[in-house]
TORKE-525439 format. One line per field, with one value per residue: chain; x, y, z of N, C-alpha, C in turn. Coordinates in steps of 0.05 Angstrom, whole numbers, plus 5000, padded with zeros to 4 digits. Example, Ala and Ser with C-alpha at 12.3 -4.5 7.8 and 13.67 -1.06 7.14 Angstrom:
mol <- A | A
nu <- 5264 | 5257
nv <- 4886 | 4955
nw <- 5156 | 5142
cau <- 5246 | 5273
cav <- 4910 | 4979
caw <- 5156 | 5143
cu <- 5264 | 5258
cv <- 4934 | 5001
cw <- 5156 | 5157
This chain:
mol <- A | A | A | A | A | A | A | A | A | A | A | A | A | A | A | A | A | A | A | A | A | A | A | A | A | A | A | A | A | A | A | A | A | A | A | A | A | A | A | A | A | A | A | A | A | A | A | A | A | A | A | A | A | A | A | A | A | A | A | A | A | A | A | A | A | A | A | A | A | A | A | A | A | A | A | A | A | A | A | A | A | A | A | A | A | A | A | A | A | A | A | A | A | A | A | A | A | A | A | A | A | A | A | A | A | A | A | A | A | A | A | A | A | A | A | A | A | A | A | A | A | A | A | A | A | A | A | A | A | A | A | A | A | A | A | A | A | A | A | A | A | A | A | A | A | A | A | A | A | A | A | A | A | A | A | A | A | A | A | A | A | A | A | A | A | A | A | A | A | A | A | A | A | A | A | A | A | A | A | A | A | A | A | A | A | A | A | A | A | A | A | A | A | A | A | A | A | A | A | A | A | A | A | A | A | A | A | A | A | A | A | A | A | A | A | A | A | A | A | A | A | A | A | A | A | A | A | A | A | A | A | A | A | A | A | A | A | A | A | A | A | A | A | A | A | A | A | A | A | A | A | A | A | A | A | A | A | A | A | A | A | A | A | A | A | A | A | A | A | A | A | A | A | A | A | A | A | A | A | A | A | A | A | A | A | A | A | A | A | A | A | A | A | A | A | A | A | A | A
nu <- 0648 | 0677 | 0747 | 0785 | 0821 | 0803 | 0751 | 0762 | 0791 | 0752 | 0713 | 0742 | 0745 | 0691 | 0685 | 0721 | 0693 | 0650 | 0678 | 0701 | 0654 | 0635 | 0678 | 0674 | 0625 | 0637 | 0678 | 0651 | 0613 | 0636 | 0693 | 0747 | 0798 | 0828 | 0870 | 0863 | 0832 | 0872 | 0910 | 0881 | 0876 | 0929 | 0933 | 0892 | 0911 | 0959 | 0938 | 0912 | 0956 | 0979 | 0938 | 0940 | 0990 | 0981 | 0940 | 0952 | 1007 | 1074 | 1103 | 1166 | 1217 | 1266 | 1314 | 1325 | 1280 | 1240 | 1253 | 1243 | 1188 | 1170 | 1185 | 1152 | 1102 | 1112 | 1111 | 1057 | 1036 | 1059 | 1033 | 0981 | 0993 | 1015 | 0971 | 0931 | 0957 | 0955 | 0900 | 0892 | 0907 | 0882 | 0816 | 0779 | 0756 | 0791 | 0837 | 0831 | 0824 | 0877 | 0903 | 0881 | 0914 | 0950 | 0949 | 0976 | 1028 | 1040 | 1037 | 1083 | 1125 | 1119 | 1132 | 1186 | 1212 | 1191 | 1187 | 1138 | 1095 | 1042 | 0989 | 0977 | 0922 | 0904 | 0936 | 0912 | 0862 | 0875 | 0891 | 0842 | 0811 | 0839 | 0833 | 0777 | 0771 | 0796 | 0761 | 0711 | 0718 | 0718 | 0686 | 0678 | 0707 | 0740 | 0760 | 0805 | 0845 | 0850 | 0880 | 0912 | 0956 | 1025 | 1047 | 1004 | 0998 | 1048 | 1045 | 1001 | 1019 | 1063 | 1036 | 1007 | 1050 | 1074 | 1035 | 1037 | 1090 | 1085 | 1048 | 1077 | 1123 | 1098 | 1079 | 1127 | 1149 | 1112 | 1129 | 1160 | 1135 | 1073 | 1009 | 0986 | 1029 | 1057 | 1018 | 1013 | 1066 | 1070 | 1031 | 1052 | 1095 | 1068 | 1047 | 1094 | 1105 | 1062 | 1067 | 1094 | 1053 | 1011 | 1029 | 1028 | 0974 | 0946 | 0921 | 0878 | 0848 | 0833 | 0802 | 0760 | 0737 | 0719 | 0682 | 0645 | 0637 | 0647 | 0625 | 0639 | 0694 | 0689 | 0659 | 0695 | 0737 | 0714 | 0704 | 0757 | 0772 | 0743 | 0770 | 0821 | 0807 | 0795 | 0846 | 0872 | 0845 | 0862 | 0916 | 0915 | 0893 | 0935 | 0974 | 0959 | 0945 | 0963 | 0997 | 0990 | 0940 | 0906 | 0906 | 0887 | 0836 | 0814 | 0801 | 0748 | 0723 | 0712 | 0668 | 0631 | 0629 | 0606 | 0556 | 0535 | 0535 | 0496 | 0451 | 0445 | 0439 | 0390 | 0355 | 0372 | 0387 | 0404 | 0447 | 0485 | 0492 | 0494 | 0496 | 0474 | 0479 | 0458 | 0505 | 0545 | 0526 | 0528 | 0583 | 0597 | 0571 | 0598 | 0649 | 0639 | 0626 | 0676 | 0708 | 0683 | 0689 | 0744 | 0752 | 0729 | 0763 | 0810 | 0799
nv <- 1143 | 1207 | 1217 | 1244 | 1288 | 1304 | 1321 | 1364 | 1398 | 1412 | 1434 | 1478 | 1506 | 1521 | 1555 | 1596 | 1617 | 1641 | 1679 | 1710 | 1731 | 1763 | 1797 | 1825 | 1851 | 1883 | 1915 | 1942 | 1970 | 1997 | 2000 | 2030 | 2018 | 1961 | 1935 | 1936 | 1892 | 1852 | 1870 | 1864 | 1810 | 1794 | 1814 | 1786 | 1735 | 1736 | 1740 | 1690 | 1656 | 1667 | 1648 | 1593 | 1581 | 1588 | 1550 | 1501 | 1500 | 1504 | 1455 | 1419 | 1444 | 1455 | 1509 | 1525 | 1505 | 1534 | 1585 | 1576 | 1567 | 1617 | 1646 | 1620 | 1640 | 1694 | 1692 | 1683 | 1732 | 1765 | 1745 | 1768 | 1823 | 1829 | 1813 | 1851 | 1896 | 1884 | 1887 | 1942 | 1960 | 1931 | 1903 | 1858 | 1815 | 1804 | 1793 | 1750 | 1701 | 1691 | 1686 | 1638 | 1600 | 1583 | 1530 | 1501 | 1520 | 1500 | 1446 | 1439 | 1458 | 1422 | 1374 | 1384 | 1398 | 1367 | 1318 | 1297 | 1255 | 1242 | 1201 | 1193 | 1201 | 1232 | 1277 | 1296 | 1307 | 1350 | 1387 | 1395 | 1418 | 1465 | 1491 | 1496 | 1529 | 1576 | 1590 | 1595 | 1639 | 1679 | 1729 | 1725 | 1693 | 1730 | 1759 | 1733 | 1751 | 1805 | 1836 | 1894 | 1917 | 1906 | 1906 | 1891 | 1837 | 1818 | 1827 | 1794 | 1744 | 1740 | 1739 | 1690 | 1655 | 1664 | 1644 | 1592 | 1576 | 1583 | 1541 | 1494 | 1497 | 1493 | 1440 | 1413 | 1426 | 1403 | 1352 | 1351 | 1369 | 1383 | 1405 | 1448 | 1477 | 1492 | 1524 | 1565 | 1589 | 1606 | 1644 | 1684 | 1698 | 1720 | 1766 | 1794 | 1811 | 1844 | 1886 | 1936 | 1955 | 1960 | 2002 | 2043 | 2045 | 2052 | 2102 | 2101 | 2056 | 2075 | 2118 | 2091 | 2064 | 2108 | 2130 | 2090 | 2061 | 2006 | 1963 | 1951 | 1938 | 1894 | 1859 | 1852 | 1829 | 1782 | 1758 | 1749 | 1713 | 1669 | 1662 | 1647 | 1599 | 1568 | 1567 | 1538 | 1489 | 1473 | 1468 | 1424 | 1386 | 1384 | 1361 | 1309 | 1292 | 1299 | 1358 | 1382 | 1361 | 1377 | 1434 | 1439 | 1419 | 1457 | 1496 | 1491 | 1530 | 1572 | 1554 | 1549 | 1603 | 1625 | 1601 | 1623 | 1677 | 1677 | 1660 | 1703 | 1746 | 1735 | 1730 | 1766 | 1819 | 1869 | 1861 | 1835 | 1839 | 1814 | 1812 | 1761 | 1738 | 1696 | 1680 | 1685 | 1650 | 1602 | 1596 | 1590 | 1543 | 1505 | 1511 | 1493 | 1439 | 1422 | 1431 | 1396 | 1347 | 1344 | 1341 | 1292 | 1257 | 1268 | 1247
nw <- 3234 | 3244 | 3242 | 3295 | 3284 | 3234 | 3245 | 3281 | 3246 | 3208 | 3241 | 3261 | 3213 | 3208 | 3252 | 3238 | 3195 | 3220 | 3250 | 3209 | 3187 | 3230 | 3235 | 3187 | 3195 | 3239 | 3218 | 3177 | 3206 | 3251 | 3254 | 3220 | 3206 | 3187 | 3212 | 3266 | 3290 | 3286 | 3322 | 3370 | 3369 | 3381 | 3434 | 3461 | 3453 | 3483 | 3535 | 3537 | 3536 | 3585 | 3619 | 3605 | 3625 | 3680 | 3691 | 3665 | 3657 | 3628 | 3588 | 3592 | 3551 | 3501 | 3497 | 3444 | 3417 | 3442 | 3423 | 3369 | 3372 | 3387 | 3342 | 3305 | 3322 | 3310 | 3255 | 3248 | 3265 | 3225 | 3181 | 3188 | 3185 | 3133 | 3103 | 3115 | 3095 | 3041 | 3034 | 3038 | 2990 | 2949 | 2931 | 2974 | 2947 | 2907 | 2931 | 2968 | 2937 | 2920 | 2969 | 2985 | 2965 | 3002 | 3026 | 2985 | 2989 | 3039 | 3029 | 2997 | 3030 | 3074 | 3050 | 3036 | 3085 | 3127 | 3107 | 3092 | 3061 | 3018 | 2991 | 2920 | 2909 | 2953 | 2946 | 2900 | 2920 | 2954 | 2915 | 2888 | 2929 | 2939 | 2889 | 2889 | 2934 | 2916 | 2875 | 2901 | 2932 | 2897 | 2857 | 2804 | 2746 | 2724 | 2767 | 2783 | 2752 | 2756 | 2791 | 2802 | 2824 | 2835 | 2886 | 2919 | 2904 | 2920 | 2977 | 2991 | 2977 | 3010 | 3058 | 3054 | 3050 | 3100 | 3137 | 3122 | 3135 | 3189 | 3201 | 3186 | 3218 | 3268 | 3265 | 3265 | 3316 | 3349 | 3355 | 3399 | 3445 | 3481 | 3453 | 3480 | 3502 | 3456 | 3431 | 3469 | 3471 | 3417 | 3414 | 3447 | 3414 | 3371 | 3395 | 3404 | 3352 | 3345 | 3382 | 3364 | 3330 | 3366 | 3398 | 3360 | 3344 | 3391 | 3407 | 3371 | 3388 | 3439 | 3423 | 3396 | 3439 | 3469 | 3433 | 3419 | 3464 | 3511 | 3486 | 3432 | 3434 | 3467 | 3435 | 3392 | 3420 | 3439 | 3390 | 3373 | 3411 | 3394 | 3345 | 3363 | 3388 | 3343 | 3321 | 3361 | 3356 | 3305 | 3316 | 3352 | 3317 | 3279 | 3310 | 3310 | 3257 | 3186 | 3169 | 3120 | 3102 | 3143 | 3140 | 3088 | 3093 | 3126 | 3090 | 3081 | 3109 | 3076 | 3047 | 3089 | 3103 | 3057 | 3060 | 3109 | 3094 | 3052 | 3081 | 3118 | 3083 | 3062 | 3108 | 3147 | 3126 | 3143 | 3175 | 3143 | 3074 | 3011 | 2940 | 2896 | 2834 | 2777 | 2751 | 2790 | 2830 | 2802 | 2796 | 2850 | 2863 | 2830 | 2853 | 2906 | 2897 | 2879 | 2925 | 2963 | 2938 | 2939 | 2994 | 3007 | 2979 | 3008 | 3058
cau <- 0653 | 0699 | 0771 | 0786 | 0835 | 0786 | 0730 | 0774 | 0798 | 0727 | 0700 | 0757 | 0736 | 0665 | 0690 | 0733 | 0672 | 0635 | 0697 | 0703 | 0629 | 0634 | 0698 | 0663 | 0604 | 0650 | 0693 | 0632 | 0596 | 0650 | 0722 | 0755 | 0825 | 0826 | 0892 | 0855 | 0827 | 0897 | 0922 | 0866 | 0884 | 0954 | 0928 | 0877 | 0930 | 0977 | 0923 | 0908 | 0982 | 0982 | 0919 | 0950 | 1013 | 0970 | 0923 | 0965 | 1036 | 1088 | 1119 | 1194 | 1222 | 1293 | 1316 | 1323 | 1253 | 1225 | 1258 | 1229 | 1160 | 1165 | 1187 | 1127 | 1082 | 1118 | 1101 | 1027 | 1032 | 1067 | 1011 | 0960 | 1002 | 1017 | 0944 | 0917 | 0970 | 0944 | 0872 | 0893 | 0913 | 0863 | 0791 | 0781 | 0748 | 0814 | 0859 | 0826 | 0830 | 0906 | 0909 | 0872 | 0935 | 0968 | 0953 | 0996 | 1054 | 1043 | 1043 | 1111 | 1143 | 1117 | 1148 | 1215 | 1224 | 1180 | 1187 | 1111 | 1088 | 1015 | 0983 | 0968 | 0893 | 0902 | 0946 | 0892 | 0841 | 0885 | 0889 | 0814 | 0802 | 0851 | 0819 | 0750 | 0773 | 0802 | 0737 | 0689 | 0723 | 0719 | 0660 | 0678 | 0733 | 0756 | 0773 | 0831 | 0865 | 0845 | 0896 | 0926 | 0981 | 1045 | 1050 | 0983 | 1005 | 1071 | 1036 | 0983 | 1036 | 1079 | 1017 | 1002 | 1075 | 1078 | 1018 | 1047 | 1113 | 1074 | 1036 | 1098 | 1139 | 1081 | 1079 | 1154 | 1152 | 1094 | 1143 | 1176 | 1119 | 1044 | 0998 | 0981 | 1054 | 1062 | 0998 | 1020 | 1090 | 1066 | 1015 | 1072 | 1110 | 1050 | 1045 | 1119 | 1101 | 1040 | 1074 | 1097 | 1027 | 0996 | 1038 | 1020 | 0945 | 0933 | 0902 | 0855 | 0833 | 0821 | 0781 | 0738 | 0724 | 0704 | 0661 | 0624 | 0635 | 0661 | 0611 | 0653 | 0718 | 0680 | 0651 | 0719 | 0753 | 0700 | 0709 | 0784 | 0773 | 0735 | 0792 | 0842 | 0796 | 0799 | 0875 | 0878 | 0835 | 0880 | 0941 | 0909 | 0890 | 0961 | 0990 | 0950 | 0945 | 0981 | 0994 | 0979 | 0911 | 0891 | 0902 | 0870 | 0808 | 0804 | 0790 | 0719 | 0713 | 0701 | 0641 | 0614 | 0626 | 0586 | 0530 | 0527 | 0529 | 0471 | 0429 | 0442 | 0430 | 0361 | 0339 | 0382 | 0403 | 0415 | 0473 | 0503 | 0477 | 0509 | 0480 | 0482 | 0465 | 0461 | 0532 | 0560 | 0517 | 0538 | 0611 | 0598 | 0563 | 0621 | 0670 | 0630 | 0629 | 0705 | 0717 | 0674 | 0702 | 0771 | 0751 | 0723 | 0788 | 0830 | 0792
cav <- 1165 | 1223 | 1217 | 1269 | 1310 | 1313 | 1336 | 1389 | 1415 | 1422 | 1452 | 1503 | 1521 | 1533 | 1577 | 1618 | 1629 | 1659 | 1700 | 1727 | 1746 | 1783 | 1817 | 1841 | 1867 | 1904 | 1934 | 1958 | 1986 | 2013 | 2003 | 2038 | 2008 | 1932 | 1924 | 1936 | 1864 | 1837 | 1878 | 1852 | 1781 | 1792 | 1819 | 1763 | 1712 | 1739 | 1733 | 1661 | 1644 | 1670 | 1629 | 1566 | 1578 | 1585 | 1527 | 1477 | 1501 | 1499 | 1431 | 1422 | 1451 | 1465 | 1537 | 1527 | 1501 | 1558 | 1606 | 1568 | 1571 | 1646 | 1653 | 1610 | 1661 | 1718 | 1688 | 1687 | 1761 | 1775 | 1738 | 1788 | 1849 | 1829 | 1810 | 1877 | 1914 | 1878 | 1897 | 1971 | 1966 | 1917 | 1893 | 1831 | 1795 | 1799 | 1784 | 1724 | 1678 | 1686 | 1676 | 1610 | 1583 | 1576 | 1500 | 1492 | 1526 | 1482 | 1420 | 1439 | 1460 | 1398 | 1354 | 1391 | 1400 | 1347 | 1293 | 1288 | 1245 | 1233 | 1184 | 1210 | 1208 | 1253 | 1301 | 1306 | 1319 | 1376 | 1405 | 1402 | 1436 | 1491 | 1503 | 1503 | 1552 | 1599 | 1597 | 1602 | 1665 | 1698 | 1737 | 1716 | 1684 | 1754 | 1769 | 1719 | 1764 | 1834 | 1850 | 1915 | 1925 | 1886 | 1906 | 1875 | 1809 | 1812 | 1825 | 1771 | 1720 | 1739 | 1731 | 1662 | 1641 | 1666 | 1625 | 1565 | 1571 | 1579 | 1514 | 1473 | 1498 | 1482 | 1411 | 1404 | 1430 | 1384 | 1326 | 1354 | 1376 | 1382 | 1427 | 1472 | 1492 | 1504 | 1545 | 1587 | 1603 | 1619 | 1669 | 1704 | 1706 | 1738 | 1791 | 1808 | 1824 | 1864 | 1908 | 1962 | 1965 | 1968 | 2029 | 2062 | 2048 | 2054 | 2124 | 2093 | 2039 | 2092 | 2133 | 2072 | 2059 | 2132 | 2136 | 2070 | 2047 | 1980 | 1942 | 1944 | 1925 | 1868 | 1842 | 1844 | 1811 | 1756 | 1746 | 1740 | 1688 | 1648 | 1658 | 1631 | 1572 | 1555 | 1562 | 1516 | 1464 | 1466 | 1459 | 1397 | 1369 | 1380 | 1343 | 1282 | 1286 | 1312 | 1387 | 1389 | 1355 | 1393 | 1460 | 1438 | 1415 | 1482 | 1513 | 1489 | 1554 | 1589 | 1544 | 1557 | 1632 | 1629 | 1592 | 1643 | 1701 | 1673 | 1660 | 1730 | 1763 | 1730 | 1734 | 1789 | 1836 | 1893 | 1852 | 1830 | 1837 | 1811 | 1804 | 1737 | 1733 | 1669 | 1674 | 1682 | 1626 | 1579 | 1593 | 1581 | 1515 | 1490 | 1512 | 1476 | 1412 | 1416 | 1429 | 1372 | 1324 | 1343 | 1332 | 1263 | 1244 | 1271 | 1233
caw <- 3252 | 3235 | 3257 | 3312 | 3270 | 3212 | 3258 | 3291 | 3223 | 3196 | 3261 | 3260 | 3190 | 3213 | 3271 | 3223 | 3179 | 3239 | 3256 | 3185 | 3185 | 3251 | 3228 | 3165 | 3207 | 3256 | 3200 | 3163 | 3224 | 3271 | 3252 | 3193 | 3201 | 3191 | 3228 | 3294 | 3299 | 3288 | 3348 | 3391 | 3369 | 3396 | 3462 | 3472 | 3453 | 3506 | 3559 | 3536 | 3543 | 3614 | 3631 | 3601 | 3644 | 3707 | 3694 | 3654 | 3658 | 3603 | 3589 | 3587 | 3523 | 3499 | 3490 | 3415 | 3409 | 3452 | 3404 | 3345 | 3377 | 3386 | 3313 | 3293 | 3329 | 3295 | 3227 | 3248 | 3265 | 3199 | 3163 | 3191 | 3176 | 3104 | 3093 | 3117 | 3076 | 3015 | 3033 | 3035 | 2962 | 2931 | 2943 | 2985 | 2927 | 2889 | 2948 | 2981 | 2921 | 2921 | 2996 | 2986 | 2955 | 3024 | 3029 | 2966 | 3001 | 3061 | 3017 | 2987 | 3054 | 3090 | 3035 | 3037 | 3112 | 3146 | 3092 | 3093 | 3035 | 3016 | 2968 | 2897 | 2912 | 2973 | 2934 | 2881 | 2936 | 2963 | 2892 | 2883 | 2950 | 2934 | 2866 | 2898 | 2952 | 2900 | 2859 | 2918 | 2943 | 2874 | 2847 | 2776 | 2737 | 2718 | 2791 | 2786 | 2735 | 2757 | 2811 | 2786 | 2838 | 2842 | 2915 | 2931 | 2899 | 2938 | 3004 | 2996 | 2975 | 3035 | 3079 | 3050 | 3057 | 3129 | 3152 | 3115 | 3151 | 3216 | 3203 | 3184 | 3243 | 3290 | 3263 | 3273 | 3345 | 3363 | 3360 | 3423 | 3469 | 3477 | 3437 | 3497 | 3504 | 3429 | 3427 | 3487 | 3462 | 3391 | 3419 | 3456 | 3391 | 3356 | 3410 | 3399 | 3326 | 3347 | 3400 | 3351 | 3320 | 3389 | 3406 | 3340 | 3342 | 3417 | 3407 | 3356 | 3406 | 3459 | 3410 | 3391 | 3465 | 3476 | 3414 | 3418 | 3490 | 3514 | 3471 | 3407 | 3443 | 3478 | 3412 | 3378 | 3437 | 3438 | 3364 | 3372 | 3427 | 3375 | 3326 | 3376 | 3392 | 3317 | 3319 | 3379 | 3344 | 3283 | 3329 | 3361 | 3293 | 3268 | 3327 | 3305 | 3229 | 3167 | 3168 | 3093 | 3100 | 3163 | 3129 | 3064 | 3103 | 3137 | 3068 | 3082 | 3121 | 3054 | 3041 | 3111 | 3100 | 3035 | 3071 | 3128 | 3079 | 3038 | 3101 | 3129 | 3061 | 3059 | 3132 | 3164 | 3107 | 3157 | 3186 | 3120 | 3050 | 2986 | 2917 | 2882 | 2809 | 2768 | 2744 | 2815 | 2843 | 2786 | 2803 | 2877 | 2863 | 2819 | 2873 | 2928 | 2888 | 2879 | 2953 | 2977 | 2925 | 2950 | 3022 | 3006 | 2971 | 3029 | 3082
cu <- 0678 | 0723 | 0773 | 0799 | 0819 | 0764 | 0740 | 0780 | 0773 | 0713 | 0715 | 0750 | 0710 | 0668 | 0702 | 0713 | 0656 | 0653 | 0698 | 0677 | 0627 | 0655 | 0687 | 0642 | 0617 | 0664 | 0674 | 0618 | 0613 | 0679 | 0730 | 0783 | 0826 | 0848 | 0884 | 0848 | 0852 | 0911 | 0908 | 0871 | 0909 | 0950 | 0913 | 0895 | 0949 | 0963 | 0918 | 0933 | 0986 | 0963 | 0929 | 0973 | 1002 | 0956 | 0938 | 0995 | 1049 | 1105 | 1148 | 1200 | 1250 | 1292 | 1313 | 1295 | 1234 | 1228 | 1243 | 1199 | 1152 | 1166 | 1162 | 1104 | 1086 | 1108 | 1071 | 1021 | 1038 | 1045 | 0989 | 0968 | 1003 | 0989 | 0929 | 0931 | 0960 | 0916 | 0871 | 0895 | 0891 | 0838 | 0795 | 0775 | 0771 | 0837 | 0855 | 0831 | 0860 | 0915 | 0901 | 0892 | 0954 | 0971 | 0973 | 1024 | 1060 | 1051 | 1073 | 1130 | 1143 | 1133 | 1178 | 1227 | 1214 | 1180 | 1159 | 1102 | 1059 | 1011 | 0974 | 0939 | 0890 | 0914 | 0926 | 0869 | 0849 | 0883 | 0861 | 0803 | 0814 | 0838 | 0791 | 0751 | 0779 | 0776 | 0715 | 0693 | 0725 | 0690 | 0656 | 0706 | 0752 | 0772 | 0801 | 0853 | 0864 | 0861 | 0915 | 0953 | 1000 | 1050 | 1029 | 0989 | 1028 | 1061 | 1019 | 0999 | 1053 | 1061 | 1012 | 1027 | 1080 | 1061 | 1026 | 1071 | 1105 | 1063 | 1057 | 1116 | 1124 | 1082 | 1106 | 1157 | 1134 | 1106 | 1157 | 1160 | 1090 | 1034 | 0992 | 1006 | 1061 | 1044 | 1005 | 1044 | 1086 | 1049 | 1033 | 1087 | 1093 | 1048 | 1071 | 1117 | 1082 | 1047 | 1078 | 1071 | 1010 | 1003 | 1028 | 0990 | 0931 | 0914 | 0876 | 0837 | 0819 | 0798 | 0756 | 0722 | 0708 | 0680 | 0638 | 0620 | 0649 | 0649 | 0627 | 0679 | 0711 | 0674 | 0676 | 0736 | 0741 | 0705 | 0737 | 0789 | 0765 | 0757 | 0814 | 0833 | 0800 | 0829 | 0883 | 0869 | 0852 | 0907 | 0938 | 0908 | 0918 | 0978 | 0983 | 0953 | 0965 | 0976 | 0982 | 0949 | 0895 | 0885 | 0885 | 0841 | 0797 | 0795 | 0760 | 0707 | 0701 | 0673 | 0622 | 0609 | 0605 | 0558 | 0519 | 0519 | 0502 | 0448 | 0424 | 0431 | 0399 | 0345 | 0347 | 0399 | 0415 | 0442 | 0493 | 0486 | 0496 | 0491 | 0491 | 0466 | 0470 | 0489 | 0549 | 0552 | 0527 | 0567 | 0614 | 0591 | 0586 | 0643 | 0664 | 0634 | 0659 | 0716 | 0709 | 0685 | 0731 | 0772 | 0746 | 0749 | 0810 | 0825 | 0785
cv <- 1180 | 1220 | 1244 | 1292 | 1321 | 1331 | 1364 | 1408 | 1428 | 1441 | 1479 | 1520 | 1535 | 1558 | 1601 | 1632 | 1649 | 1683 | 1720 | 1744 | 1768 | 1805 | 1836 | 1860 | 1890 | 1924 | 1952 | 1978 | 2006 | 2019 | 2009 | 2027 | 1978 | 1920 | 1921 | 1908 | 1848 | 1844 | 1865 | 1822 | 1777 | 1795 | 1795 | 1738 | 1712 | 1731 | 1703 | 1646 | 1645 | 1650 | 1600 | 1561 | 1573 | 1558 | 1501 | 1476 | 1496 | 1473 | 1437 | 1425 | 1462 | 1494 | 1542 | 1525 | 1523 | 1581 | 1601 | 1573 | 1600 | 1656 | 1644 | 1630 | 1687 | 1716 | 1691 | 1717 | 1774 | 1769 | 1760 | 1815 | 1850 | 1828 | 1837 | 1898 | 1909 | 1889 | 1928 | 1978 | 1955 | 1909 | 1865 | 1810 | 1787 | 1788 | 1756 | 1700 | 1671 | 1675 | 1647 | 1590 | 1573 | 1546 | 1489 | 1497 | 1506 | 1454 | 1418 | 1440 | 1435 | 1375 | 1359 | 1388 | 1379 | 1319 | 1281 | 1281 | 1234 | 1214 | 1202 | 1219 | 1232 | 1279 | 1313 | 1319 | 1347 | 1396 | 1414 | 1422 | 1464 | 1506 | 1512 | 1528 | 1578 | 1609 | 1607 | 1630 | 1687 | 1705 | 1729 | 1706 | 1707 | 1764 | 1756 | 1733 | 1794 | 1849 | 1869 | 1922 | 1902 | 1884 | 1889 | 1845 | 1801 | 1808 | 1800 | 1745 | 1717 | 1730 | 1701 | 1645 | 1641 | 1647 | 1596 | 1557 | 1566 | 1551 | 1492 | 1473 | 1487 | 1451 | 1399 | 1405 | 1411 | 1357 | 1327 | 1360 | 1376 | 1407 | 1452 | 1489 | 1506 | 1528 | 1569 | 1603 | 1618 | 1645 | 1691 | 1715 | 1726 | 1765 | 1807 | 1823 | 1847 | 1888 | 1935 | 1973 | 1974 | 1996 | 2050 | 2068 | 2049 | 2078 | 2117 | 2075 | 2055 | 2108 | 2116 | 2068 | 2083 | 2136 | 2116 | 2055 | 2020 | 1958 | 1933 | 1929 | 1897 | 1849 | 1833 | 1825 | 1783 | 1742 | 1735 | 1715 | 1665 | 1641 | 1641 | 1603 | 1556 | 1548 | 1539 | 1489 | 1454 | 1456 | 1430 | 1378 | 1363 | 1362 | 1314 | 1274 | 1301 | 1342 | 1396 | 1385 | 1372 | 1421 | 1461 | 1435 | 1441 | 1502 | 1511 | 1514 | 1573 | 1580 | 1553 | 1588 | 1639 | 1623 | 1613 | 1669 | 1700 | 1674 | 1688 | 1749 | 1760 | 1738 | 1758 | 1808 | 1861 | 1886 | 1849 | 1825 | 1835 | 1802 | 1779 | 1734 | 1704 | 1661 | 1668 | 1656 | 1601 | 1574 | 1581 | 1551 | 1497 | 1488 | 1493 | 1447 | 1403 | 1413 | 1403 | 1346 | 1321 | 1333 | 1302 | 1247 | 1245 | 1254 | 1204
cw <- 3244 | 3254 | 3271 | 3297 | 3247 | 3223 | 3267 | 3268 | 3211 | 3215 | 3263 | 3236 | 3194 | 3232 | 3256 | 3205 | 3196 | 3245 | 3233 | 3182 | 3205 | 3245 | 3207 | 3176 | 3223 | 3239 | 3185 | 3181 | 3241 | 3265 | 3223 | 3186 | 3207 | 3207 | 3258 | 3304 | 3303 | 3315 | 3371 | 3393 | 3385 | 3426 | 3475 | 3473 | 3476 | 3532 | 3560 | 3544 | 3573 | 3629 | 3629 | 3621 | 3672 | 3711 | 3687 | 3658 | 3631 | 3607 | 3583 | 3557 | 3521 | 3491 | 3460 | 3406 | 3419 | 3432 | 3378 | 3348 | 3376 | 3357 | 3298 | 3298 | 3314 | 3267 | 3226 | 3249 | 3238 | 3178 | 3164 | 3179 | 3146 | 3091 | 3093 | 3099 | 3048 | 3012 | 3030 | 3005 | 2943 | 2946 | 2953 | 2965 | 2908 | 2905 | 2959 | 2963 | 2920 | 2948 | 3000 | 2976 | 2977 | 3028 | 3009 | 2976 | 3023 | 3051 | 3009 | 3011 | 3071 | 3076 | 3038 | 3065 | 3132 | 3133 | 3094 | 3065 | 3036 | 2992 | 2945 | 2899 | 2931 | 2961 | 2914 | 2896 | 2946 | 2940 | 2886 | 2904 | 2947 | 2911 | 2874 | 2916 | 2937 | 2886 | 2878 | 2931 | 2921 | 2866 | 2818 | 2768 | 2731 | 2742 | 2794 | 2770 | 2736 | 2778 | 2796 | 2799 | 2844 | 2871 | 2929 | 2927 | 2918 | 2967 | 3010 | 2994 | 3000 | 3058 | 3078 | 3058 | 3087 | 3145 | 3146 | 3131 | 3180 | 3220 | 3203 | 3208 | 3267 | 3289 | 3272 | 3303 | 3361 | 3368 | 3388 | 3448 | 3462 | 3463 | 3454 | 3499 | 3478 | 3425 | 3444 | 3477 | 3435 | 3395 | 3430 | 3433 | 3374 | 3369 | 3406 | 3372 | 3328 | 3364 | 3386 | 3341 | 3343 | 3398 | 3386 | 3341 | 3369 | 3418 | 3392 | 3373 | 3428 | 3448 | 3404 | 3417 | 3474 | 3459 | 3416 | 3445 | 3489 | 3496 | 3447 | 3414 | 3453 | 3455 | 3397 | 3394 | 3437 | 3412 | 3361 | 3390 | 3410 | 3355 | 3338 | 3383 | 3366 | 3313 | 3337 | 3368 | 3322 | 3294 | 3339 | 3338 | 3280 | 3284 | 3322 | 3275 | 3212 | 3167 | 3141 | 3092 | 3120 | 3152 | 3103 | 3072 | 3114 | 3116 | 3066 | 3095 | 3100 | 3046 | 3064 | 3110 | 3079 | 3046 | 3090 | 3114 | 3064 | 3058 | 3112 | 3108 | 3057 | 3084 | 3149 | 3147 | 3120 | 3169 | 3164 | 3095 | 3026 | 2964 | 2903 | 2857 | 2800 | 2762 | 2769 | 2829 | 2828 | 2793 | 2831 | 2879 | 2853 | 2840 | 2897 | 2921 | 2888 | 2907 | 2966 | 2964 | 2936 | 2978 | 3024 | 2999 | 2993 | 3054 | 3078
């Protein structure tokens, strides 16, 4: 039987694959500015924090740790901003492989600041999963070396570093209180980051609502609820297990994303269609083997 934190990590990865698929559909069909979903994430997160306060309440927490929790949420917001800035400059197929290196940053930060030490076999499993994640999110080996803009590399590395700091700070704070309180405070911190963007892009949100009706906003909001559910699952998993292993296991979302993309391309091409030639499929198969080998070694 799967340990709880392992199950939650993998399930979070599956949810993120669904979220990524819906994001891609929404961006292709209705939304031209990819920063919009990040703004909605902040808004939905703030609502979820309010509901947690009403239903569960916030556990006792020192002022310093509350500040750290807000900073943790700010790093989550920065992750989104840097990621979408990178997407403005380069194609996703060239950006995502570099972003997949974030578990490596988490491994280093967790060792330095949390004194988290794994066995050599587990470290090797993390390495294989990272390598598989990089390859599975690439269309070819050439994609790994075709980023033309230094700014794009900078933004995607800052994004990966931001989510890594977010993960390690969350693990640290979970020593002092429950995951509901951490989740709630970090969502408030994310909204603090998003407020300036909300003010800038509010006319765009109003225009989307006028042009397409409430349906699009509802779909995006529902998708961001799923995203926050995955974040909550990872927070719970981190409270139980190693932050390095939890985030390395969540790289399985790229495998689930590939699976969903293949299924939709075959049976529902109007929703999502991608071409897969023999070369691409061979690369994906190798990457999948590496990811699952890494998962076996980690668990």
